[in-house]
C-alpha positions in Angstrom: -16.4 7.3 43.1 -18.8 5.3 40.7 -21.5 7.2 38.9 -24.0 5.4 41.6 -22.3 6.8 44.4 -22.1 10.2 42.9 -25.9 10.3 42.4 -26.6 9.3 45.8 -24.1 12.2 47.3 -26.0 14.5 44.6 -29.5 13.5 45.6 -28.6 14.2 49.4 -27.2 17.4 48.6 -30.3 18.3 46.2 -32.7 17.1 48.9 -31.1 19.3 51.7 -32.7 22.2 50.2 -36.1 21.2 49.4 -39.2 22.1 51.0 -39.4 18.9 52.4 -38.1 17.7 56.0 -34.2 17.6 56.0 -32.6 14.1 56.2 -30.9 13.5 59.5 -27.5 12.8 59.6 -28.2 9.2 60.4 -30.2 8.7 57.1 -27.5 10.6 55.0 -24.6 8.3 56.2 -27.0 5.1 56.0 -26.9 6.5 52.1 -23.4 7.2 51.7 -22.6 3.5 53.4 -25.1 2.0 50.9 -23.1 3.7 48.1 -19.9 2.7 49.4 -20.7 -0.9 49.7 -22.1 -1.0 46.4 -18.9 0.7 45.2 -16.7 -1.7 47.2 -18.7 -4.8 45.7 -18.2 -3.7 42.1 -14.3 -3.2 42.7 -14.6 -6.9 44.3 -16.0 -8.3 41.6 -13.6 -6.3 39.1 -10.7 -7.9 40.7 -11.8 -11.3 40.9 -12.6 -11.0 37.2 -9.3 -9.5 36.1 -6.7 -11.6 38.0 -8.3 -14.3 40.3 -6.1 -14.5 43.5 -3.9 -11.3 43.5 -3.0 -12.2 47.0 -2.3 -15.7 46.4 0.4 -14.4 44.1 1.8 -11.8 46.3 1.9 -14.2 48.8 4.0 -16.9 46.9 6.3 -14.3 45.6 7.0 -13.3 49.4 7.3 -17.3 50.7 9.9 -17.7 47.1 12.2 -14.6 48.2 12.1 -15.8 51.7 13.3 -19.5 50.8 15.9 -18.1 48.4 17.5 -16.1 51.0 16.8 -12.1 49.5 
């Protein structure tokens, strides 16, 4: 989990015990989904910059193995 999502989770936990009206389950889930989306976007960017199309390379090796009879 990224630092950003950990902060959101900790924020949700802290605010649950405050004097304010507790957040509803839907609001908590929306915050967690936003954090997850940010994590997945960052992971996607990392993967794109790390090697380009990893799926294409895997597909090529699978096709080569089938062609060679492996």
